[in-house]
Structure formats: C-alpha cells, structure tokens
mmCIF file of the C-alpha atoms, coordinates in Angstrom:
data_MODEL
# 
_entry.id   MODEL 
# 
loop_
_atom_site.group_PDB 
_atom_site.id 
_atom_site.type_symbol 
_atom_site.label_atom_id 
_atom_site.label_alt_id 
_atom_site.label_comp_id 
_atom_site.label_asym_id 
_atom_site.label_entity_id 
_atom_site.label_seq_id 
_atom_site.pdbx_PDB_ins_code 
_atom_site.Cartn_x 
_atom_site.Cartn_y 
_atom_site.Cartn_z 
_atom_site.occupancy 
_atom_site.B_iso_or_equiv 
_atom_site.pdbx_formal_charge 
_atom_site.auth_seq_id 
_atom_site.auth_comp_id 
_atom_site.auth_asym_id 
_atom_site.auth_atom_id 
_atom_site.pdbx_PDB_model_num 
ATOM 1   C CA . MET A 1 1   ? 107.591 144.798 2.005  1.00 0.00 ? 1   MET A CA 1 
ATOM 2   C CA . SER A 1 2   ? 109.896 147.833 3.022  1.00 0.00 ? 2   SER A CA 1 
ATOM 3   C CA . THR A 1 3   ? 110.152 149.268 6.382  1.00 0.00 ? 3   THR A CA 1 
ATOM 4   C CA . ILE A 1 4   ? 109.865 152.789 6.992  1.00 0.00 ? 4   ILE A CA 1 
ATOM 5   C CA . MET A 1 5   ? 111.693 154.068 9.993  1.00 0.00 ? 5   MET A CA 1 
ATOM 6   C CA . LEU A 1 6   ? 110.911 157.371 11.134 1.00 0.00 ? 6   LEU A CA 1 
ATOM 7   C CA . ALA A 1 7   ? 113.705 158.897 13.341 1.00 0.00 ? 7   ALA A CA 1 
ATOM 8   C CA . LEU A 1 8   ? 112.600 162.190 15.502 1.00 0.00 ? 8   LEU A CA 1 
ATOM 9   C CA . PHE A 1 9   ? 115.329 164.838 16.452 1.00 0.00 ? 9   PHE A CA 1 
ATOM 10  C CA . LEU A 1 10  ? 114.899 167.629 19.350 1.00 0.00 ? 10  LEU A CA 1 
ATOM 11  C CA . VAL A 1 11  ? 116.288 170.571 17.430 1.00 0.00 ? 11  VAL A CA 1 
ATOM 12  C CA . ALA A 1 12  ? 115.915 172.985 20.349 1.00 0.00 ? 12  ALA A CA 1 
ATOM 13  C CA . PRO A 1 13  ? 115.380 172.631 23.855 1.00 0.00 ? 13  PRO A CA 1 
ATOM 14  C CA . LEU A 1 14  ? 111.606 173.048 24.842 1.00 0.00 ? 14  LEU A CA 1 
ATOM 15  C CA . ALA A 1 15  ? 110.805 176.450 26.468 1.00 0.00 ? 15  ALA A CA 1 
ATOM 16  C CA . ALA A 1 16  ? 111.523 175.884 30.228 1.00 0.00 ? 16  ALA A CA 1 
ATOM 17  C CA . PRO A 1 17  ? 108.059 177.360 32.458 1.00 0.00 ? 17  PRO A CA 1 
ATOM 18  C CA . VAL A 1 18  ? 108.982 180.580 34.149 1.00 0.00 ? 18  VAL A CA 1 
ATOM 19  C CA . ALA A 1 19  ? 109.332 179.041 37.380 1.00 0.00 ? 19  ALA A CA 1 
ATOM 20  C CA . ALA A 1 20  ? 112.339 176.952 36.240 1.00 0.00 ? 20  ALA A CA 1 
ATOM 21  C CA . LYS A 1 21  ? 114.175 180.037 35.364 1.00 0.00 ? 21  LYS A CA 1 
ATOM 22  C CA . LYS A 1 22  ? 113.086 182.260 38.062 1.00 0.00 ? 22  LYS A CA 1 
ATOM 23  C CA . PRO A 1 23  ? 110.992 182.290 41.333 1.00 0.00 ? 23  PRO A CA 1 
ATOM 24  C CA . VAL A 1 24  ? 107.531 183.176 40.483 1.00 0.00 ? 24  VAL A CA 1 
ATOM 25  C CA . VAL A 1 25  ? 105.876 183.173 44.353 1.00 0.00 ? 25  VAL A CA 1 
ATOM 26  C CA . GLY A 1 26  ? 106.465 186.894 45.836 1.00 0.00 ? 26  GLY A CA 1 
ATOM 27  C CA . CYS A 1 27  ? 105.152 190.196 46.328 1.00 0.00 ? 27  CYS A CA 1 
ATOM 28  C CA . TYR A 1 28  ? 104.966 192.856 43.451 1.00 0.00 ? 28  TYR A CA 1 
ATOM 29  C CA . VAL A 1 29  ? 103.586 196.300 42.382 1.00 0.00 ? 29  VAL A CA 1 
ATOM 30  C CA . ALA A 1 30  ? 101.650 195.520 39.157 1.00 0.00 ? 30  ALA A CA 1 
ATOM 31  C CA . ARG A 1 31  ? 101.490 198.658 36.941 1.00 0.00 ? 31  ARG A CA 1 
ATOM 32  C CA . VAL A 1 32  ? 98.611  198.061 34.481 1.00 0.00 ? 32  VAL A CA 1 
ATOM 33  C CA . THR A 1 33  ? 98.380  200.173 31.226 1.00 0.00 ? 33  THR A CA 1 
ATOM 34  C CA . PRO A 1 34  ? 95.257  199.775 29.177 1.00 0.00 ? 34  PRO A CA 1 
ATOM 35  C CA . ALA A 1 35  ? 95.135  201.165 25.630 1.00 0.00 ? 35  ALA A CA 1 
ATOM 36  C CA . LYS A 1 36  ? 91.649  202.787 26.525 1.00 0.00 ? 36  LYS A CA 1 
ATOM 37  C CA . GLY A 1 37  ? 91.175  204.538 30.014 1.00 0.00 ? 37  GLY A CA 1 
ATOM 38  C CA . ALA A 1 38  ? 93.421  205.115 33.114 1.00 0.00 ? 38  ALA A CA 1 
ATOM 39  C CA . GLY A 1 39  ? 96.245  203.488 33.969 1.00 0.00 ? 39  GLY A CA 1 
ATOM 40  C CA . PHE A 1 40  ? 96.565  202.074 37.954 1.00 0.00 ? 40  PHE A CA 1 
ATOM 41  C CA . ALA A 1 41  ? 98.530  200.065 40.169 1.00 0.00 ? 41  ALA A CA 1 
ATOM 42  C CA . MET A 1 42  ? 97.925  197.419 42.374 1.00 0.00 ? 42  MET A CA 1 
ATOM 43  C CA . ASP A 1 43  ? 99.558  195.138 44.885 1.00 0.00 ? 43  ASP A CA 1 
ATOM 44  C CA . VAL A 1 44  ? 99.765  191.514 43.792 1.00 0.00 ? 44  VAL A CA 1 
ATOM 45  C CA . LYS A 1 45  ? 100.784 188.396 45.743 1.00 0.00 ? 45  LYS A CA 1 
ATOM 46  C CA . LEU A 1 46  ? 101.581 185.250 43.488 1.00 0.00 ? 46  LEU A CA 1 
ATOM 47  C CA . THR A 1 47  ? 101.375 182.475 46.113 1.00 0.00 ? 47  THR A CA 1 
ATOM 48  C CA . GLY A 1 48  ? 102.129 179.088 45.821 1.00 0.00 ? 48  GLY A CA 1 
ATOM 49  C CA . VAL A 1 49  ? 98.908  178.042 47.273 1.00 0.00 ? 49  VAL A CA 1 
ATOM 50  C CA . PRO A 1 50  ? 96.394  176.421 44.804 1.00 0.00 ? 50  PRO A CA 1 
ATOM 51  C CA . ALA A 1 51  ? 93.392  178.355 44.082 1.00 0.00 ? 51  ALA A CA 1 
ATOM 52  C CA . VAL A 1 52  ? 90.020  178.095 45.458 1.00 0.00 ? 52  VAL A CA 1 
ATOM 53  C CA . ARG A 1 53  ? 88.809  175.388 43.023 1.00 0.00 ? 53  ARG A CA 1 
ATOM 54  C CA . GLN A 1 54  ? 86.072  176.751 40.237 1.00 0.00 ? 54  GLN A CA 1 
ATOM 55  C CA . PRO A 1 55  ? 84.635  174.974 37.228 1.00 0.00 ? 55  PRO A CA 1 
ATOM 56  C CA . MET A 1 56  ? 86.424  177.788 34.969 1.00 0.00 ? 56  MET A CA 1 
ATOM 57  C CA . LEU A 1 57  ? 89.762  177.453 36.836 1.00 0.00 ? 57  LEU A CA 1 
ATOM 58  C CA . PRO A 1 58  ? 92.849  175.254 35.489 1.00 0.00 ? 58  PRO A CA 1 
ATOM 59  C CA . ALA A 1 59  ? 93.503  172.356 37.377 1.00 0.00 ? 59  ALA A CA 1 
ATOM 60  C CA . ARG A 1 60  ? 96.774  173.624 38.425 1.00 0.00 ? 60  ARG A CA 1 
ATOM 61  C CA . ALA A 1 61  ? 96.330  177.310 38.984 1.00 0.00 ? 61  ALA A CA 1 
ATOM 62  C CA . LYS A 1 62  ? 97.745  178.955 41.915 1.00 0.00 ? 62  LYS A CA 1 
ATOM 63  C CA . ARG A 1 63  ? 96.373  181.743 43.970 1.00 0.00 ? 63  ARG A CA 1 
ATOM 64  C CA . VAL A 1 64  ? 97.198  185.447 43.746 1.00 0.00 ? 64  VAL A CA 1 
ATOM 65  C CA . VAL A 1 65  ? 96.242  187.883 46.590 1.00 0.00 ? 65  VAL A CA 1 
ATOM 66  C CA . VAL A 1 66  ? 95.386  191.551 45.187 1.00 0.00 ? 66  VAL A CA 1 
ATOM 67  C CA . HIS A 1 67  ? 95.167  194.615 47.028 1.00 0.00 ? 67  HIS A CA 1 
ATOM 68  C CA . ALA A 1 68  ? 94.038  197.410 44.192 1.00 0.00 ? 68  ALA A CA 1 
ATOM 69  C CA . PRO A 1 69  ? 93.734  201.058 45.785 1.00 0.00 ? 69  PRO A CA 1 
ATOM 70  C CA . SER A 1 70  ? 90.242  201.212 43.835 1.00 0.00 ? 70  SER A CA 1 
ATOM 71  C CA . GLY A 1 71  ? 88.951  198.471 46.603 1.00 0.00 ? 71  GLY A CA 1 
ATOM 72  C CA . LYS A 1 72  ? 88.112  196.148 43.766 1.00 0.00 ? 72  LYS A CA 1 
ATOM 73  C CA . ARG A 1 73  ? 87.737  192.904 44.616 1.00 0.00 ? 73  ARG A CA 1 
ATOM 74  C CA . TYR A 1 74  ? 89.317  190.091 42.216 1.00 0.00 ? 74  TYR A CA 1 
ATOM 75  C CA . LYS A 1 75  ? 87.169  186.744 43.792 1.00 0.00 ? 75  LYS A CA 1 
ATOM 76  C CA . TYR A 1 76  ? 89.205  184.834 41.062 1.00 0.00 ? 76  TYR A CA 1 
ATOM 77  C CA . ALA A 1 77  ? 92.522  185.885 40.802 1.00 0.00 ? 77  ALA A CA 1 
ATOM 78  C CA . TYR A 1 78  ? 95.151  183.281 40.088 1.00 0.00 ? 78  TYR A CA 1 
ATOM 79  C CA . TRP A 1 79  ? 98.413  182.338 37.993 1.00 0.00 ? 79  TRP A CA 1 
ATOM 80  C CA . THR A 1 80  ? 99.028  179.113 35.708 1.00 0.00 ? 80  THR A CA 1 
ATOM 81  C CA . HIS A 1 81  ? 101.790 178.311 33.262 1.00 0.00 ? 81  HIS A CA 1 
ATOM 82  C CA . ALA A 1 82  ? 100.965 178.694 29.494 1.00 0.00 ? 82  ALA A CA 1 
ATOM 83  C CA . ASN A 1 83  ? 103.530 178.001 26.764 1.00 0.00 ? 83  ASN A CA 1 
ATOM 84  C CA . GLY A 1 84  ? 106.433 179.129 28.313 1.00 0.00 ? 84  GLY A CA 1 
ATOM 85  C CA . GLU A 1 85  ? 104.985 182.335 29.857 1.00 0.00 ? 85  GLU A CA 1 
ATOM 86  C CA . LEU A 1 86  ? 102.851 183.496 33.354 1.00 0.00 ? 86  LEU A CA 1 
ATOM 87  C CA . GLN A 1 87  ? 99.704  184.158 32.922 1.00 0.00 ? 87  GLN A CA 1 
ATOM 88  C CA . ILE A 1 88  ? 98.233  185.969 35.456 1.00 0.00 ? 88  ILE A CA 1 
ATOM 89  C CA . THR A 1 89  ? 94.245  186.412 35.404 1.00 0.00 ? 89  THR A CA 1 
ATOM 90  C CA . PHE A 1 90  ? 91.914  188.945 37.755 1.00 0.00 ? 90  PHE A CA 1 
ATOM 91  C CA . GLN A 1 91  ? 88.474  188.608 37.927 1.00 0.00 ? 91  GLN A CA 1 
ATOM 92  C CA . PRO A 1 92  ? 85.772  189.630 40.009 1.00 0.00 ? 92  PRO A CA 1 
ATOM 93  C CA . GLY A 1 93  ? 83.360  187.647 38.563 1.00 0.00 ? 93  GLY A CA 1 
ATOM 94  C CA . MET A 1 94  ? 83.024  186.100 34.699 1.00 0.00 ? 94  MET A CA 1 
ATOM 95  C CA . SER A 1 95  ? 84.556  189.294 33.302 1.00 0.00 ? 95  SER A CA 1 
ATOM 96  C CA . GLY A 1 96  ? 88.178  190.309 33.878 1.00 0.00 ? 96  GLY A CA 1 
ATOM 97  C CA . ILE A 1 97  ? 92.058  191.274 32.758 1.00 0.00 ? 97  ILE A CA 1 
ATOM 98  C CA . ARG A 1 98  ? 94.190  188.101 31.911 1.00 0.00 ? 98  ARG A CA 1 
ATOM 99  C CA . ALA A 1 99  ? 98.021  188.902 31.590 1.00 0.00 ? 99  ALA A CA 1 
ATOM 100 C CA . ASN A 1 100 ? 100.521 186.795 29.361 1.00 0.00 ? 100 ASN A CA 1 
ATOM 101 C CA . VAL A 1 101 ? 104.081 188.130 31.135 1.00 0.00 ? 101 VAL A CA 1 
ATOM 102 C CA . ILE A 1 102 ? 107.503 186.913 30.736 1.00 0.00 ? 102 ILE A CA 1 
ATOM 103 C CA . ALA A 1 103 ? 110.743 187.505 33.206 1.00 0.00 ? 103 ALA A CA 1 
ATOM 104 C CA . ILE A 1 104 ? 112.690 190.435 33.600 1.00 0.00 ? 104 ILE A CA 1 
ATOM 105 C CA . LYS A 1 105 ? 115.650 192.071 35.540 1.00 0.00 ? 105 LYS A CA 1 
ATOM 106 C CA . GLY A 1 106 ? 113.197 192.479 39.016 1.00 0.00 ? 106 GLY A CA 1 
ATOM 107 C CA . GLY A 1 107 ? 110.218 191.104 37.833 1.00 0.00 ? 107 GLY A CA 1 
ATOM 108 C CA . PHE A 1 108 ? 107.863 190.370 34.827 1.00 0.00 ? 108 PHE A CA 1 
ATOM 109 C CA . ARG A 1 109 ? 106.801 192.180 31.997 1.00 0.00 ? 109 ARG A CA 1 
ATOM 110 C CA . GLY A 1 110 ? 103.800 191.747 29.492 1.00 0.00 ? 110 GLY A CA 1 
ATOM 111 C CA . THR A 1 111 ? 100.373 192.279 27.748 1.00 0.00 ? 111 THR A CA 1 
ATOM 112 C CA . ILE A 1 112 ? 97.172  192.288 29.357 1.00 0.00 ? 112 ILE A CA 1 
ATOM 113 C CA . GLU A 1 113 ? 93.850  191.819 27.613 1.00 0.00 ? 113 GLU A CA 1 
ATOM 114 C CA . HIS A 1 114 ? 90.327  192.742 29.262 1.00 0.00 ? 114 HIS A CA 1 
ATOM 115 C CA . PHE A 1 115 ? 87.569  190.119 28.320 1.00 0.00 ? 115 PHE A CA 1 
ATOM 116 C CA . TRP A 1 116 ? 84.034  190.105 29.153 1.00 0.00 ? 116 TRP A CA 1 
ATOM 117 C CA . ASP A 1 117 ? 80.997  187.866 29.643 1.00 0.00 ? 117 ASP A CA 1 
ATOM 118 C CA . PHE A 1 118 ? 78.299  190.297 28.287 1.00 0.00 ? 118 PHE A CA 1 
ATOM 119 C CA . PRO A 1 119 ? 77.906  193.050 25.765 1.00 0.00 ? 119 PRO A CA 1 
ATOM 120 C CA . PRO A 1 120 ? 79.680  195.095 24.139 1.00 0.00 ? 120 PRO A CA 1 
ATOM 121 C CA . TYR A 1 121 ? 82.455  192.461 24.348 1.00 0.00 ? 121 TYR A CA 1 
ATOM 122 C CA . GLU A 1 122 ? 85.038  195.102 23.632 1.00 0.00 ? 122 GLU A CA 1 
ATOM 123 C CA . SER A 1 123 ? 88.581  193.938 23.818 1.00 0.00 ? 123 SER A CA 1 
ATOM 124 C CA . ASN A 1 124 ? 90.803  196.410 25.644 1.00 0.00 ? 124 ASN A CA 1 
ATOM 125 C CA . VAL A 1 125 ? 94.475  195.373 25.246 1.00 0.00 ? 125 VAL A CA 1 
ATOM 126 C CA . GLY A 1 126 ? 97.693  197.124 26.924 1.00 0.00 ? 126 GLY A CA 1 
ATOM 127 C CA . SER A 1 127 ? 100.637 196.506 29.028 1.00 0.00 ? 127 SER A CA 1 
ATOM 128 C CA . ILE A 1 128 ? 101.669 195.337 32.650 1.00 0.00 ? 128 ILE A CA 1 
ATOM 129 C CA . ILE A 1 129 ? 104.879 195.869 34.387 1.00 0.00 ? 129 ILE A CA 1 
ATOM 130 C CA . LEU A 1 130 ? 105.229 193.665 37.574 1.00 0.00 ? 130 LEU A CA 1 
ATOM 131 C CA . LYS A 1 131 ? 108.322 194.904 40.052 1.00 0.00 ? 131 LYS A CA 1 
ATOM 132 C CA . ARG A 1 132 ? 109.115 192.632 42.776 1.00 0.00 ? 132 ARG A CA 1 
ATOM 133 C CA . VAL A 1 133 ? 108.559 194.005 46.208 1.00 0.00 ? 133 VAL A CA 1 
ATOM 134 C CA . PRO A 1 134 ? 109.595 192.586 49.619 1.00 0.00 ? 134 PRO A CA 1 
ATOM 135 C CA . CYS A 1 135 ? 106.359 191.285 51.321 1.00 0.00 ? 135 CYS A CA 1 
ATOM 136 C CA . PRO A 1 136 ? 104.800 193.257 54.034 1.00 0.00 ? 136 PRO A CA 1 
ATOM 137 C CA . SER A 1 137 ? 105.393 191.154 57.482 1.00 0.00 ? 137 SER A CA 1 
ATOM 138 C CA . GLN A 1 138 ? 102.131 189.899 58.915 1.00 0.00 ? 138 GLN A CA 1 
ATOM 139 C CA . ARG A 1 139 ? 102.133 192.351 61.743 1.00 0.00 ? 139 ARG A CA 1 
ATOM 140 C CA . ASP A 1 140 ? 102.519 195.135 58.962 1.00 0.00 ? 140 ASP A CA 1 
ATOM 141 C CA . SER A 1 141 ? 99.622  193.990 57.228 1.00 0.00 ? 141 SER A CA 1 
ATOM 142 C CA . THR A 1 142 ? 97.014  194.094 59.866 1.00 0.00 ? 142 THR A CA 1 
# 
C-alpha cells in the first residue's frame, strides 16, 4: 500500500478586502452613468454601522446613508465586501442598483447594474465613480 502526500503551496497572496488597503467609511459624491437614461449624482455616506437587519441583506452589511437630489429614498442601502471588491447596493424596495467598485486615488470606481423584482427585468449597466469629500458637520446638515 502506498501513501500519497498532497502539498498545497500558496503561489500568490489572496486579495485583501478593500477596507484593508483603504479606509471605506466616509462621505462621497457618487456619479452614476447608466448605459440607458440620464446620469445622476448623489451624496453617499458609507458608515461602519451595521445595516438594519432584513432577511435579504448579507450578515455583515453596513449602512449607507444616501441623499439623492431626486428625493428618492433608498430604504435598503448597504455595503459589503465581495471577492476583494466593495459592493454597494441601493434599494428603494425589492429592485435597485448594485455597484461593484475598486479603490482609486481619492475614492472608488466601478460598474453598476440595475436589478428588478418585476418584468420586464431589463438590465441597465453603467459606471459609478465615488469621490471622497469631507463629511458635513452635524450643524451644517440640519
């Protein structure tokens, strides 16, 4: 009877989460450019506070505070890490926008995709850039 030994060698280091390379929590101006329709900007604050627990949210989701000029309310806005990228989800209900971003100088950039819970389930992809800005003080936001 022969014995087989299996040796595993890590050739390249695993990708570190975005947070390990760059602080994530802070305020940003997000510029969203969908493939179809008009682009828009919104103020986004990524917090370190756990998101309000909902059955559809990932366990480690952190809350995102959004101020959209349109007045649109994103009831379920949260961020998580996924595969070395930062994933930000903006949902007013069951449909919404999901962004996958990577760190760049002064913020993040990446792609967006709309997702729908009702027909016609059209996918609208595009890009997003989040530029870090100073957070307004409590006094300025009232």
